[in-house]
C-alpha positions as a printed NumPy array, in Angstrom:
array([[ 89.922,  72.978,  93.526],
       [ 91.954,  74.574,  90.762],
       [ 95.435,  75.55 ,  91.903],
       [ 96.467,  79.139,  91.235],
       [ 99.962,  80.568,  91.021],
       [ 98.937,  83.792,  92.779],
       [ 95.775,  84.518,  94.778],
       [ 95.301,  88.216,  95.518],
       [ 93.214,  89.922,  98.2  ],
       [ 93.17 ,  93.709,  97.948],
       [ 91.995,  96.719,  95.982],
       [ 89.98 ,  96.187,  92.818],
       [ 88.549,  99.328,  91.293],
       [ 87.881, 101.551,  88.328],
       [ 90.425, 104.335,  87.745],
       [ 89.285, 107.571,  86.117],
       [ 92.548, 109.012,  84.807],
       [ 92.526, 112.699,  83.859],
       [ 95.356, 114.214,  81.815],
       [ 95.946, 117.732,  83.152],
       [ 98.444, 120.545,  82.456],
       [ 99.498, 120.549,  86.13 ],
       [ 98.632, 119.078,  89.511],
       [ 96.727, 121.912,  91.162],
       [ 96.647, 123.119,  94.749],
       [ 93.847, 124.548,  96.931],
       [ 91.473, 127.038,  95.247],
       [ 93.008, 126.383,  91.795],
       [ 91.14 , 125.289,  88.682],
       [ 92.373, 123.666,  85.504],
       [ 90.785, 122.222,  82.379],
       [ 91.085, 118.461,  81.979],
       [ 92.5  , 117.458,  78.598],
       [ 91.056, 113.926,  78.586],
       [ 89.566, 111.301,  80.904],
       [ 90.335, 107.611,  80.43 ],
       [ 88.602, 104.93 ,  82.521],
       [ 90.709, 101.976,  83.556],
       [ 90.761,  98.845,  85.668],
       [ 93.091,  98.846,  88.633],
       [ 94.114,  98.772,  92.274],
       [ 97.51 ,  97.598,  93.587],
       [ 96.542,  93.946,  93.96 ],
       [ 94.53 ,  93.796,  90.738],
       [ 97.289,  95.452,  88.7  ],
       [ 99.82 ,  92.996,  90.099],
       [ 97.589,  90.033,  89.217],
       [ 96.996,  91.298,  85.673],
       [100.734,  91.753,  85.106],
       [101.427,  88.248,  86.404],
       [ 98.609,  86.833,  84.253],
       [ 99.986,  88.463,  81.106],
       [103.331,  86.873,  81.931],
       [101.611,  83.488,  81.85 ],
       [100.734,  82.78 ,  85.489],
       [ 97.333,  81.6  ,  86.72 ],
       [ 96.067,  84.393,  88.966],
       [ 92.766,  85.151,  90.677],
       [ 91.384,  88.079,  92.676],
       [ 89.242,  87.447,  95.757],
       [ 87.053,  90.119,  97.325],
       [ 83.841,  92.044,  96.895],
       [ 82.457,  94.597,  94.441],
       [ 79.08 ,  96.277,  93.969],
       [ 76.417,  95.499,  91.385],
       [ 76.809,  98.971,  89.861],
       [ 78.218,  99.993,  86.479],
       [ 81.762, 100.109,  87.862],
       [ 81.326,  96.567,  89.161],
       [ 80.279,  95.407,  85.706],
       [ 83.289,  97.219,  84.219],
       [ 85.51 ,  95.242,  86.611],
       [ 83.905,  91.912,  85.671],
       [ 84.272,  92.703,  81.967],
       [ 87.928,  93.629,  82.498],
       [ 88.661,  90.338,  84.278],
       [ 86.962,  88.495,  81.42 ],
       [ 89.095,  90.365,  78.875],
       [ 92.219,  89.22 ,  80.745],
       [ 90.848,  85.631,  80.815],
       [ 90.991,  85.675,  84.622],
       [ 88.516,  83.689,  86.708],
       [ 85.76 ,  85.586,  88.535],
       [ 84.564,  82.611,  90.593],
       [ 85.701,  84.277,  93.82 ],
       [ 84.433,  87.806,  93.125],
       [ 81.598,  88.441,  95.579],
       [ 78.956,  90.854,  94.237],
       [ 77.12 ,  92.846,  96.926],
       [ 73.643,  94.044,  95.807],
       [ 73.098,  97.779,  96.138],
       [ 76.754,  98.499,  96.938],
       [ 79.103, 100.912,  95.159],
       [ 82.304,  99.454,  93.789],
       [ 85.646, 101.043,  94.558],
       [ 86.988, 103.811,  92.306],
       [ 89.744, 106.391,  92.11 ],
       [ 90.221, 109.763,  90.481],
       [ 93.767, 110.219,  89.186],
       [ 95.198, 113.462,  87.815],
       [ 98.307, 112.988,  85.641],
       [100.368, 115.984,  84.514],
       [102.618, 116.449,  81.472],
       [105.63 , 114.998,  83.322],
       [103.73 , 111.852,  84.283],
       [103.458, 112.864,  87.945],
       [100.085, 112.181,  89.553],
       [ 97.698, 112.824,  92.4  ],
       [ 95.324, 110.019,  93.438],
       [ 92.005, 110.277,  95.287],
       [ 90.696, 106.894,  96.452],
       [ 87.07 , 106.041,  97.197],
       [ 87.149, 102.505,  98.599],
       [ 83.365, 101.989,  99.03 ],
       [ 82.488,  98.278,  99.368],
       [ 86.146,  97.198,  99.157],
       [ 86.842,  98.447, 102.672],
       [ 83.76 ,  96.698, 104.107],
       [ 85.259,  93.224, 103.721],
       [ 85.497,  91.421, 107.082],
       [ 87.878,  88.814, 108.469],
       [ 84.888,  86.496, 108.93 ],
       [ 84.012,  86.753, 105.225],
       [ 87.607,  85.97 , 104.237],
       [ 87.609,  82.879, 106.466],
       [ 84.207,  81.614, 105.312],
       [ 84.496,  82.36 , 101.591],
       [ 88.163,  82.258, 100.618],
       [ 90.036,  79.774, 102.83 ],
       [ 90.069,  77.036, 100.199],
       [ 91.276,  79.208,  97.33 ],
       [ 93.985,  80.887,  99.438],
       [ 95.197,  77.432, 100.481],
       [ 95.455,  76.449,  96.797],
       [ 97.949,  79.182,  95.905],
       [101.667,  79.   ,  95.225],
       [101.821,  82.619,  96.458],
       [ 99.322,  84.741,  98.407],
       [ 99.38 ,  88.478,  97.734],
       [ 97.756,  91.308,  99.651],
       [ 98.374,  94.973, 100.333],
       [ 98.36 ,  97.87 , 102.74 ],
       [ 96.075, 100.29 , 100.892],
       [ 92.262, 100.256, 101.042],
       [ 91.356,  97.118, 102.99 ],
       [ 91.271,  97.094, 106.806],
       [ 94.081,  95.095, 108.387],
       [ 91.691,  92.554, 109.951],
       [ 90.686,  90.817, 106.674],
       [ 94.224,  91.147, 105.311],
       [ 95.612,  89.428, 108.407],
       [ 92.969,  86.711, 108.166],
       [ 94.097,  85.953, 104.623],
       [ 97.742,  86.008, 105.695],
       [ 97.148,  83.58 , 108.568],
       [ 95.211,  81.185, 106.325],
       [ 98.138,  81.246, 103.892],
       [100.743,  80.69 , 106.607],
       [ 98.783,  77.802, 108.136],
       [ 98.756,  76.094, 104.748],
       [102.395,  76.696, 103.849],
       [101.668,  79.374, 101.241],
       [104.274,  82.188, 101.017],
       [102.912,  85.679, 101.698],
       [103.73 ,  88.763,  99.616],
       [102.532,  92.157, 100.842],
       [102.665,  95.458,  98.955],
       [102.993,  98.256, 101.518],
       [101.418, 100.847,  99.238],
       [100.45 , 103.778, 101.486],
       [101.893, 105.841, 104.325],
       [101.346, 103.707, 107.43 ],
       [100.577, 106.695, 109.648],
       [ 97.785, 107.821, 107.325],
       [ 96.535, 104.236, 106.991],
       [ 96.374, 103.647, 110.745],
       [ 96.032, 107.017, 112.462],
       [ 93.946, 108.994, 109.955],
       [ 92.026, 106.308, 108.07 ],
       [ 91.628, 104.032, 111.085],
       [ 92.068, 100.835, 109.06 ],
       [ 94.076,  99.013, 111.701],
       [ 96.308,  99.26 , 114.763],
       [100.07 ,  99.432, 115.204],
       [ 99.936,  95.984, 116.809],
       [ 98.159,  94.555, 113.758],
       [100.735,  96.18 , 111.485],
       [103.572,  94.604, 113.467],
       [101.886,  91.209, 113.169],
       [101.496,  91.708, 109.419],
       [105.173,  92.572, 108.909],
       [106.26 ,  89.605, 111.053],
       [104.212,  87.245, 108.87 ],
       [105.222,  88.759, 105.523],
       [107.624,  86.633, 103.484],
       [108.017,  89.1  , 100.594],
       [107.917,  92.764, 101.623],
       [107.532,  95.223,  98.741],
       [107.201,  98.985,  99.062],
       [108.238, 102.335,  97.673],
       [111.174, 104.103,  99.25 ],
       [109.265, 107.008, 100.823],
       [106.893, 104.617, 102.61 ],
       [109.701, 102.376, 103.864],
       [111.722, 105.384, 105.002],
       [108.708, 106.54 , 107.008],
       [108.24 , 103.09 , 108.538],
       [111.877, 102.716, 109.592],
       [113.017, 106.303, 110.139],
       [116.04 , 105.572, 107.946],
       [117.345, 107.716, 105.089],
       [119.383, 104.838, 103.654],
       [117.629, 102.096, 101.634],
       [120.121,  99.389, 102.595],
       [119.771, 100.193, 106.29 ],
       [115.974, 100.316, 105.993],
       [115.953,  96.921, 104.257],
       [118.039,  95.42 , 107.068],
       [115.601,  96.798, 109.637],
       [112.65 ,  95.24 , 107.811],
       [114.44 ,  91.887, 107.423],
       [115.031,  91.747, 111.179],
       [111.262,  91.938, 111.713],
       [110.553,  88.703, 109.822],
       [110.375,  89.06 , 106.006],
       [112.665,  86.819, 103.944],
       [112.861,  89.197, 100.965],
       [112.599,  92.988, 100.886],
       [112.039,  94.719,  97.539],
       [112.132,  98.52 ,  97.495],
       [111.334, 100.598,  94.419],
       [113.607, 103.645,  94.206],
       [112.167, 105.546,  91.243],
       [114.813, 106.621,  88.738],
       [117.433, 104.83 ,  90.849],
       [115.854, 101.454,  90.137],
       [115.238,  99.014,  92.951],
       [116.852,  97.301,  95.91 ],
       [116.334,  93.605,  96.653],
       [117.57 ,  92.198,  99.938],
       [117.624,  88.893, 101.804],
       [119.502,  87.902, 104.946],
       [122.411,  86.736, 102.759],
       [122.47 ,  89.166,  99.868],
       [121.582,  92.72 ,  98.882],
       [121.551,  94.037,  95.314],
       [120.782,  97.383,  93.699],
       [119.293,  97.035,  90.234],
       [119.419, 100.065,  87.867],
       [116.176, 101.397,  86.425],
       [115.205, 100.779,  82.818],
       [115.054, 104.304,  81.394],
       [111.932, 105.281,  79.435],
       [109.975, 108.448,  78.682],
       [107.241, 108.415,  81.319],
       [103.716, 109.21 ,  80.158],
       [101.998, 107.973,  83.322],
       [103.5  , 106.169,  86.31 ],
       [100.122, 104.836,  87.509],
       [100.492, 101.126,  88.229],
       [104.262, 101.008,  87.703],
       [104.94 ,  99.74 ,  91.218],
       [102.17 ,  97.17 ,  90.817],
       [103.643,  95.957,  87.517],
       [107.002,  95.712,  89.317],
       [105.273,  93.542,  91.923],
       [103.834,  91.301,  89.212],
       [107.283,  90.841,  87.705],
       [108.75 ,  90.247,  91.156],
       [106.262,  87.469,  91.883],
       [106.891,  85.903,  88.481],
       [110.646,  85.845,  89.014],
       [110.308,  84.415,  92.512],
       [108.056,  81.597,  91.309],
       [110.589,  80.829,  88.534],
       [113.318,  80.46 ,  91.175],
       [115.554,  83.113,  89.596],
       [118.511,  84.767,  91.399],
       [117.96 ,  88.231,  92.902],
       [119.677,  90.18 ,  90.119],
       [117.563,  88.593,  87.401],
       [114.365,  89.054,  89.414],
       [115.223,  92.721,  89.935],
       [115.998,  93.4  ,  86.263],
       [112.798,  91.703,  85.167],
       [110.614,  93.463,  87.761],
       [112.159,  96.845,  86.874],
       [111.415,  96.199,  83.2  ],
       [107.779,  95.398,  83.987],
       [107.445,  98.668,  85.916],
       [109.132, 100.789,  83.239],
       [107.159,  99.193,  80.401],
       [103.94 , 100.223,  82.178],
       [105.003, 103.908,  82.259],
       [105.101, 104.377,  78.487],
       [101.333, 104.894,  78.076],
       [ 98.455, 106.28 ,  80.152],
       [ 96.734, 103.814,  82.479],
       [ 97.634, 101.161,  85.03 ],
       [ 96.969,  98.259,  82.651],
       [ 99.61 ,  99.181,  80.055],
       [101.606,  96.132,  81.092],
       [103.503,  93.703,  78.93 ],
       [103.312,  90.032,  78.08 ],
       [106.308,  87.784,  78.711],
       [107.382,  88.134,  75.075],
       [107.047,  91.942,  75.207],
       [108.998,  92.274,  78.463],
       [111.792,  90.015,  77.226],
       [112.042,  92.026,  73.99 ],
       [111.961,  95.28 ,  76.   ],
       [114.854,  94.025,  78.127],
       [116.904,  93.229,  75.024],
       [116.156,  96.616,  73.45 ],
       [117.102,  98.554,  76.592],
       [120.158,  96.487,  77.569]])
């Protein structure tokens, strides 16, 4: 069995990104200026960023045998990423999203998870135990997948001594109460077994009830994670362990599209962790990966190691 740096279980989809004059409300209409298809999903974007930095990464999960599924396979091939663990379900529709991006780079996202959300814990156990066990780092997410298969992957990783990184990517109340993708008890178990907790500030604030990032990070650390990484938008990021807490300033760029920026941050975070870097260096590097992604439209506008290092020098 080939050993991978990062094995990812989570969203894998086709983004249809529409450039619009404004994000509209109910009963409004607006002409779309352009539509650009792209390859994405929180876990997939993270894996692509890490792969471009030089890590061996692989996505595990299921897609349909439709045109979007073929687009996904072609995109993996273009990134020189293995597809040995991509399960193709005949007659199924692959996951997709519609994303409206306005002139400021702000966006609205509509997700259609399709076959992605049909993955079961049994399938994870039967099909992916060996590859998860091979990883230096296991990554998953709170987004489109039900908690049951995510937890199965997490437990396989923990049983085999593989660190677990989770991207808490959506509002937990919507995820659990409205979308019905898990229970509060399952969420608590997930947090307890997360080694690297990454999320955006609004989501973490909602989870903890805190209005202070440092306080929220301390609350999360007490639940079990060893590292908490919070993205704070224009304020940069906060990285916290039981022994240390650092705020890292953002790398300022003109934002064309913020789609995938948090995922690129996650890819840089994982890279820095696997290099054994100190928190400050990990934070600067992860911030640079996220900012670099914002300069063009699309979630896959991420940099190589050489490009990110040059970007850091130019923006120092």
